[in-house]
N, C-alpha and C positions, 0 to 999 in steps of 0.2 A: 355653548360650544367654546372651547378654549383653543388658542393656537399659540405656539412659542414665538416670541419675538426677543431677540438677543442683541444687545448693543455693546460694542467693544470700543472703549475710548481710543486705544491704539492697538492695531492688530500686529502682533510680533511676527506672524507668518508672512503676511503680504504687505504690511505697511499701508494698506488701502483705506483704513478708517482712522479718524482722529476727531476729538472734540474740537469745536470751534471756540475761539476766545470770547470772553465777556458774558454779561448777563443778557437775558432776553428783554426786548426783542433783538434779534441779530441785525447788525447794520450791513449795508452793502460794502463788499470788498474788505471788510475788517481792517480798516485803516485808522482806527482810533488807538493811538499809541498809549493811552492810559490803561487799556485793557491788556495787561501783561502780568507776568509773575512779579509780585512786589516783594521786596526784602526790607526788613525792619531797620537794617543799618545803613540804608540809603535815604538821605533826607528827601530826595525827590519822590521816593516811594512812600515814606511815612506821611508825606503831605496828602497822599491819596488813601491812606490806610483806612479801611472800612470798619475795623473793630475798635471801638472806643468806649471808654468808661463814662460815668455820669458827668465828669468834668470836661469831657471832650478829648481827653488825652488818649493816644494810641495804646491799645492793650497789647503788650509784648511780653511773652512768657520766657523766652530763652535768650541765649546770646544772639541768635539770628533767627527770627521767625520769617516765614514766607506765607504769601496769600495769593491764591489764583482762583478764578472762576471760569467755567466753561459749560457748554451745553451741547446736546446732540441734535438740535433742531435744524439741521442743514443736511438734506438728503444727498448732497454732493460729497459730503465727508462722512456720513454715517449711513450704513446700509439700510437699517430699519429704525428710524428715530422713535424713541419711546416717549419723548416729551419730558426729559429730565434736565436739570442743571446740577452740576457738581462743584462744590466749594472744597478746595484743598488748603488746609492750614498746616504748615510744617514747623517743627521745632528742632533746633540743634544747638549744642553747646560746644565751646572750645575747651571745656574742662578736660583734664587729663583722663579721668575715669570715664567721661561721657563722649570722648571724641570718636568712638567707633560705631556710633549709631545715631539715627535721627528718627523723628516721629512724623507720621503723616496722618492727619485727621481728615477723613472724607465725610462730607455732608451731602447726601443725595436728596434733592428736592423734586417732588412730583409737580411739574409745571403745567399739567393738563387739568381738564375738568372731570376726568374719570379716575376711578380707583384702579391702581396697578396691582394685580393680584398674583399671588404665588411667586414673589420675587426672590431670586437668588442674587447675591451681590458679593463681589470679591475682587481679588487682585491676581495678576499674572506676573510671574517672574521669568524672564528670558535672559538668564545671566550671561551666557557665552563666556564662561570663565577662561581667561587667558586669550590674548590677542591672536586671532587666526587659528585658534586651537580648540574650537567649539565642539568638535565631534567626539571628544573623550570626556564629556561631563557626566556627572552623576547627581542625583537628588536624593534627599532623605527627609525624614519627618520625626521630630521629637514630640511625642504625644504629651509628655508632662508639661512642656512649655508652649504647646501650639506653635512650634517653630519649624517652618519649612526652610530647607537650605539646599544650595547647589555648590558643587566643588569640582575641581579638575581631578579626574580619577587617578592619574599617575603623579600628581603633585608637582608637575614641572611644565614649563613652557619654553620652547626653544628661544634662546637669546635673553631670557629673563634670569637675573642673578639669584632671585629668591622664589620660593613657591608662591603661587598666585593667591592662596588663601581661600576662605569661605565667604559666601554671601547668603543671608537669610532674611525671611520675613516672619516677624513675631506677631501673631494675630492677637491683639490685646482687648478689643471691644467690638461688639456686634449689636445689631438692632434687638429689640425686645419682643417677646411674644405677647399674647393677650393678657397674661398675668403679670407682665412687667419684668419677666426674667430674661436675661440675655440668651439669645439662641446659641451663641458660641460658634466655634468652627465646626461646620457640618460636613465638609468635604476637602480632601487634599488629593488632587489628581495630577498625575505626571503625563504629559503628552510630548510628542517628538515631531521634529521636522519630517514630513512625509517623504521628502526627497532624499533623506538619509537613511531612514528605517531605524529599527531597534525596538526596545521594549516600550510599553505604554501605548496609549491610544494615539493615532495620528492626529495632527491638528484638525479641528473640526472644519468642515467646508460649508455648513449651513446653520441656520438658527436652531433647528431641532437638535442637531448633534451637539452644539454648544450648550444648549439648555440641559440636555441629559448629563453632560459632564458636570455642570454646575450643581446638579441635583445628586451627584455621586454615582452616576451610572457609566458603564462602558458602553458607548453607543454602538460599537461594532457587534456586541453580543447581547446587549440588553441586560447584562448582569449588574446588580447593585453592588458596587465595590467602592465605598466612599473614601477609603484611605489606601493609597498606592505605595508601593516600594519597588525599586528595581536594583539589579546588581550588574547589569551590562551597560557600559557607557554609550552615549549617543548625543545628538544635538537635542537636548531636552528643554522643556519649559515646565514649571509647576504652577498650579492654580490653588488658591485657598478661598473657599466660599462659605457663606453663611446663608441660612434660609430654611424654609420659605417664610415670607411675611408679606403682608399687604401694605400698600402705601396710598392713603387717601389724598385727594387734591390738596396741594400746598403743604402736605406733611413732609417731614424730613427724617431720613434714616442715617445713622452714623456708624462708621467703623473706624478703628484706629489701628494702624500698622506701625511697627518699629522695623526699620530697615537696618540690618546689623551686619557688620563685617567682623571677621575673626581670622587670626593667623592660622588656626586649625579648629577642629570641632570643639575641643575643650575651651579654647579662647572664645569661640562664638557663643557657647552656652553661658560662659561667665558674663559676657557682655549682654546676653539676653536677660540674665537675672538682674543685672544692673538696670537695664531698661524697664523691666517689670516693676522693680522697686520704685523707680522714678515715676512711672505711671501711677502706681498704687498710692503714692503720696501727692497725687494731683500736680506733678511737675514742680513741686516746691523745692527750692534749693537754699542752702546756707548763703550768707553774704560775707564777702571778704573784700578788703581794699588795702593795697600796698601803699604805705605812707612814705617809706624811704628804703632804698633809693628808688625814685619814681621817674627818672629821666633827666638828662642834662648835667648830672654831677660828674666830677672826676674824683676817683677814690683810690686809696692805697691802704696797706696795712689792715688793721682790724676795722670792720665796718659793722655798725649796728643796724640790722634789718628790722624795720618796724611795720606793723600792720594793725588794722582794726577789723573786727568781724562780729558776726552774731549767728547763732544757731536758730534755724526755723522752728525747732521744737524745744528750745531751751536746754539742750543736752550739752554735756561736756564734750569738747572736741579735741582732736589731735591735729597736728600740723606737719605738712611736708613742704620743704623749701628747695627750690631748684634755681640754677642760673643757666643762662644761655649766653654764649659769646658770639652768636651769629644772628642776633635780632629775632630769636624765637624759632629758628628752623630746627634746632636740636636742643635738648635740655639735659643737664647734668645735676644729679642730686647734691645738695649741700648737707641736708639733714632730713631725716624722716621719722615720723611717729613721736614727735616731741609734744609735751603739754602746750596748750594754747595760752601763752602768757603775753603775747603781743610783741615780743622782740626776741632777737637772736643775734649773737655776735659771730660774724663771719670773718675768718682770716683770709685775706685775698692774696697773701704772698705766694701761695702755691698755685695760682692760676696765671695764665699768660696775660701780658698786657694786651689791651684791646679797646676799641671804641664803639663796639656794638653789643654791649652787655645789657641783659634784662633779668629781672627777678620774677619768679612765679611763686606765689604762696597758695597752697591748697589746704582747706580746713574741712574736716569731715567728722561725722558721728556715725552711729549705726544705721542711720536712714538716709541722710542727705549729705551733699557735697557742695562746697563753695570754693571759688577760686578767683584770683586776680593776678594780673601781670602788670609790671611797671609800665607806665603810659608810653614812655619813649626810651630810647637807648641812653646808656651812660658809659663812662670811660673808666677803666682800671689802668693805673699807671704807677707801678712800683719801680724802685730803683733798677737801673739797667735799661738797655735799649732793646725793646721787643720788636717782633716783626710787625709790619703794617697790617691793617685790615683791608680786605679787598673783596668785593662782590661784583661779578660780571652779571649785568642785568639783562641785556639783550644784544643780539638775538640769541635764543637758547636752542632753537630747532627750526626745521622747516626749510623752504627753498628761497633763495635770495638771488637777485640779479641787479645790475646797474649799481647806483650809489646805495650804500648800506650804512645806516647809522649804528655805531656800536656805543652802548652806554654802560657805565660801571659806577660803582661807589667805592672810594678808597680814602682812608684817613690813617693817621699815625698817632698813637697815644702820647708820644713825646712832642707832637706838634711839628715834627720834621717835615720839610717839603718832600713830596713824592714825585717820582718820574714813572711814566707808564710805557710799557711795551705791549704791543698787540700782534698776535701771530696766529696762523692757521696751521693745523697738522692734518695732512690727508690720511683718512682712516685706512685706506687700502695699502698705502706704501710707507707711511710714516714720514713722508717728505714735509718740510716746514716752509711756509711762506710768511715772510715778515710784512705785516701791514704798516706798522709804525713803530719806531723805536725812539726812546728818549723824549717823548712828548710830555707836555704839561698835564697835570692832573685836573682836567677840566670836566671830567665826567662823561664826555661824549666825543666821538671822532667819526667822521664820514670818510669812507674809502670807496674807490671804484672797484667793484668786484669783477669787472670785465677784464682786469689784468691778472686774474687768478684762473687757473685751469678749471674746467667744469668737472666737479668731483664732489665727494662727501668729505667733510672736514669736521674737526673739533676746533672751536675758537678758544683761544687762551688770552688771558690778560695777566700781566706781571706789574706789580707796584713795588718800587724799591727806593730806599734812601741810601745813604753812604755805606751802611753796614749790613742791612738786612733786606729781605724782600718777601713778598707773598705772591701766590699764583692762584688763579681760579680759571675754570673752564666752563664751556657751555654744557648744559645738562645732557644734551643728545647731539646727534650729528646735524650739521647744517649743509644743505646741498646748494652749491653754487652752480647756476645754470644761466649762461649768457649765450647769445647768438653771435658768434664770431664770423667774420667774413672768411670764406675759404678761397685760397688762391688757386687758380687753374694752372695746369701745365706740369703737374708731377708725373714723371715717366718711370715706369718699372723697366729699366733698361736691360737688366740681366737677372736670371734666376727664375725659378718656378714656384716660389712661395705662393700659396693660395689661402693662407690663414690670417693674414694681416692686411689691413687697409690703412693708408696714411693720408691724413689731411693737413695741409699747411694752413694754420689759423693766424689771422692778423690780430695782434694785440695792440700794437702801437703803429698806426699807419704812417706817422711822421718819421718813423725810424727805418723804414724800408730802404734798402740800398740795392744797387745793381750787383748781382752776384749769382753764380750757379752753385747750388748746394748739392752735395753728394752724400747720400745716406747708404752706408754699408753695414750689413749684418755680419757678425763675427762667428767663429766656430762655436758650436754648442758647448756649454760647460755645465757642471753640476748645479751651481747656484751663484748668481742668477743664471738661468738657463739660456735665455736669448738676449744678447746685447747688441748694441749698434754704435757706430761712430759716424758723426756728421763732419764733413770736411768741406773746405773751399776747393771746388773742383779745379780751379785754375792753378792754385798754389800748392795744393796738397796739405794745407794747414788744417790741423784738427781743431774744430770749433767747439764740439761738445761730444760727450759720450753718455750713454744711458742704457737702461735695461727694461725689459717688459715684465710685468707682474703676472702674466697669464700662466695658469696651470694647465694640466692635461685633463681636466675634469669636464670639459665641454661648456664651461661658463665664460661669458664674454668679459674681457678686461679692457680698460682704457688707461693709457699712459701718455705722458707728455714729456717732450724734450724741454730743456731750459729755453727761455725766451731769447732768441738770437736775432738781432737787427729788427726787432718788432714782431718776429714770427715765432710761433711754437708749433712743433709737429705733433699731431695727435695720432697715436697708434691704437687702433682697435683690433683686438686679437681674440680668436676663438679656436681652441685646439682640443679635440676629443681624442685622447690617447687610445680609447677602446676601438677606434676605427683604423689604427695603424695596421698595415698588413703587407707582408712580402708575398707576391703572387707568382713569382717565377725565379728559379735559379737554374740556369742551363748553360751548356757549352755552345759558344758561337763559332769557335775555330779550334780545331784539335790538330796541332802540328806534331806534338810529341808522341802521339799514340796513347795518351792518357787513358787508363782503363778503370779508374775509380768510379765511384757513384756520388753524384751531387745530391745533397739532401740538407734540409734545414732542421735545426733542432726544433722539436714540437711541431713537426710538419703534419698536416692533416691529410685525409684521403684525397683531397682535391689538389694537393701539392702546394698549399699555402700555409703561412704561419704568421703569428704576431711576433713583434720584437720580444726579447727577453724582458720580463716585467721589471726587474730591478734596474735595467739599463735603458728602458724605453725613453727616458729623458734625452738620450743621445740619438734617438731615431730621427732621421731627416725627412723620411717619406720620399726620397729621391730614387731615381734609377741610376744604376752603376754599370760601368764596364771595367772588368778586371783583366789587366794585361800582364801575362807572365813574361818576365824579362830576365836577362843576365845583368847583374850589377856591374857597372862600368869599372868600378874600382877593384872589386874582389872576384868578379866572375861568377859569384854564387847566384842561384836562382832566387828571385824575389818577385813581389807584385808591385804593379803600379795601378792604383785605384782611382778612377775618374768619376766624379759625380756629374753625369751628363745632363741632369735636370738643371743644375746651377752653373755648370761649366767650370768647375774647379776640381783640383786633385784633393783626395782625402789623404791626410798625412799618416805616416806610421807613428805609433806611440806605444810604449809598453804598458800604459794604463788602460783601464776599461772605460772609454768615453767616446767622443766623436772622432774616431780614428780607426785604424786597422792594425792587427798583428797576427802572425802565424802562431799556431799552438794554442795552449790553454792559458787562462789568466795567471796561473802560478808559474808559467815558464814562457812568456811571450818572446817572439823572435821576429826579426826582419827577414831572415833568410830561411829557405825551405830545408828541412831535415826530413827526407822521406821516411826514415826509419822510426821517427817519433811523432811527426806532425800528422794529424788526421783531419784537421780543419783549420779554420781561421775565424777571427772576430772582426766584424765591420759595423761600426756605428749602431750599437744597440742589439746586435744579433750575432749568434754563432752559427757558422755554416760548416757542414761536413763535406769532405771529399774522399775520405777513407775510413768511414765510421767503423766498419767491421774488420778492418786491417786485411782486406783482400786485394788491395791495389798492388799491381806488379810494375806498372809504368806510371811514374809520377808526372804531374804537370811540368812543362818546360817552356823555355823561351819561344814566343810565337803563339802560344795558346791564348785564347780570349774567352772569358766567361761573362755572363750577364746576370744582373739582379734587377728585377722589376718590382716596384712597390705601388700600392694604391692607398687612398685615403688622404688625410691632411699632409700637406707639404709645409714644413715649418720654416721660420725665418732664420736660415743658417747662412754661412759664408757663401759668397757667390751671388747673393741677392743684392742688387745695386739699384738705387733710385736717384733720379736727378730732378731738381727744381730750379728753373732759371727765373730770376726776378729782375725785371727791367724797370728802372726808374729814370726820371729826367736827370740830365747832367748836373743841373743846379742842386737837386736833392742829394746827389752823390757827393758833391763838394761840401755840402753843409754837414754831412753825417760822418762820423768816424768810420774808417774802413774795416776795423776789427771789432768784434762784439765785446761787450763788457758783461762779465758774469758777476752777479751780486755776491758779496761776502757770504761764505757758508761755513758751517761747523758740522762735521760728521762724527758720530760716535759709533765705535764698533770694538768688540762684539757687544751687543746689547739685547738681552741681559748678558751679564758677564760673571763668570766663575772665578776669574783671576784679574789680570791687569786690563784696563780699559784704554783703548787708543783713541785719541782725538786728532782729527785732521781739520786744520783751519786754513781757509783760503781767503786772501785779501787782495784787493785790486789797487791799493794805494798805500803809500808810506803812512804809518799811523802808530799811536801808542796803543798797546794791547795789555789787558789784564784778564787773566783766566783764573776763575775761582770755583771750587766745588762747594756747594751748600747742601745741608740736609733739608728735610721737608718742613722744618720749623723756621727755615730761613737763616740758620746759623752757619757761619763760615767753617768749613771742614779743612780745606787745603787750598793754598794758592799754587798754581802751576806755572804762571808766567806773569811778568810785569816789566814791560820795557817797550822800546821803539823798534818796529819791524818794517823791513822793506816789502814791497808787493811780492806775493808768491804764495806757496803752499807750505805749511809748517805742521809737523807731527809732534804731538805731546802724549805722554803716557801717565795715567794715574794708577798707582799700584794698589789702591784700595786702603791706604792708610791716611791718618789725619796729620795735622801739622806737627804732632809730637812723635810720629812714627808708629802710632798704634793702629792696628787693623780695625776698620769701622765695621759696624754691624750690618747684616744683610738688610736690604730695604731699598727705598727710592731716594735718589739724590739728583741734584741739578747742577749742571755746569753752565756758567755764565761767562761769555767772552765779551768784555767791554772794549769797543773800538773807538779810541780817541774821545771818549766821554760823550759821543753823539749817537752811536748805534750799539746795540747789545744783541748778541746771539745767545739763545738759551736752548739747551737740550736736556731731556730727562735720561737718567742712568738708572737701570735696575741692577742692583748688586747682590749676588749670592755668594756666601762663603762655603767652602767645601767642608 
């Protein structure tokens, strides 16, 4: 009597099973740190390396081998232990042609005293191609290559600049049958997440279902269908199995899998063929060694590159030579397909100066490849002053708080001393925060992130000498998240805004002063839509101004004021424009005998309407009273509109915005003309009072109408907040009574189709030099060089260089040096018409 027992090293559906580390017998708690995945390029691991030759030296096949052993003899980690241990040996190369695949050799050992019969063995691929985009995957099978693969069905992932590519498993070796022949791949099955649905069998839920799949059956129907295909995307996994075979006590079965990546199916198949060839020649490679330049040299002009090599099969070889100017991150060809003569002369005058160059030599014949890279970096320094080399090392991504160490590497081919600037750019707003300016090139700097607003940023480093500079940024966004003290006592004194909350956050407790701050929102405008002004309530002095980044899409936005007296105001906003609604338009008082009909444009059967979509940015969400009056100067009939939610009058304006006018947008008027006016516009909505031209008595002085709205009430004028901060008299005496705003440089418009305007604010008398540079660090134009008093200055770059020639479209940088101690840098994107 047979029964199915199925063991899964890791269950991609539930994550509920996993092999335990190490050889048998298992140790309590698995706290032996030597039982880990070993890598051949780590000396601590090679000291433990179990695969050794007759001399005791570690047996290493590739650029980096790996070794791991695990077993299933722990019922708390394996549902039904079979009594096996699995040894995995991996091979991978950093050669150009071999960099898109690796090999996994699996050795399965029967560690019991019984023969395991009718075994199926294989691998599962749960690719989830594309981050967070796993439900649109497809799987396929290349029968010629025994290659199973998965890919994103639409070839795109939101937020990714490039298609996600293909991932495949190439089944290269299987156990043998009783005649010594390999069984080969006997089943390729596609299964899916049962919570998602779609083609293929659902993930198996018991051993019997899993065993049927391994044997090539659809367990839901009992149909024998060993090789699957699908055309409808879903959350898939694919399985590749071989069997059946028996495994006697202490016997070992082996399978070999190549894990392969490809830009597309054609590239995946080409890489599969390369992997197959390398497997067929028993992982033998050619040998190459770069002799010169091999690191530490300073070169110029013609350089003779030399190397030595040998073919594994004694065949004639061809050579490709590449250089990297970024320590091996990217490679540029010097020459390809030349005969293997051991040397090549490279003219370096056409490449930029730099300090992080390396050479790569690839040698190949019809079967094997060999490759070597210069051991360390070397310098190229031709006549002229090139831009410095700069690499921002850390942080590159993630969340930071408190003190953060920034590290970088910077050097100059000419040996010039370099100065470093560090700054953050907020991803949502583009605002710049300068961490440090004009510091020494020490390679590290620690800053207190608690003085930066909580938000997502890109980190930038700038290295410069007297004439040129280089810039580098973090690979991804860095989230600053600190717990700031929130001051109590903020009062919403006037207005009905219900879409913004404000928190006063303490950044510098020692800078707090006794003062009452007044925050006033302004009239709504097209862009930015919602703006505010912060004043000293006692003196009326404007302390700061700002804008909210919130859109009308229902997503939350966070914005921060400048830091004032140690405080920054945090604005949290959420406005869903789809919820804007006018729910009533009616007569409150009719003195004139008005006999027209009040109606809203796009009014529904319930008597409600949304704002006009093109102008909903001007919608306040307020209730209004409309008073018909006689103008005191002309005697003509006009309107006085009061926002009773916020306690302010809505002004007349002939534009279509946060205002009112009589008539249509093409003929707006302050005064009523009963013969032509059939309605009026008010803050995002058009209202009719004589739509069908049947009115005989127009509205007149003394009439009062009402407009009621529902939904979000936005931060418009009339919304006033107060915060009173009380400190000790001693603290007030010690601190300056007025806030100091750090120097700033603002670029607009950006991108620019024409001239670019620069606004520079400085808080003290200083020498200023403003220069435009291109992306290579070359000076394009100097805009200012002199001594300036404190204040705000405007400069214009007309898009020409120092000779008056129009520059090409592209990215440029403006750098404002302040007294040789601080530097402000902004990026300019320039387009030519």
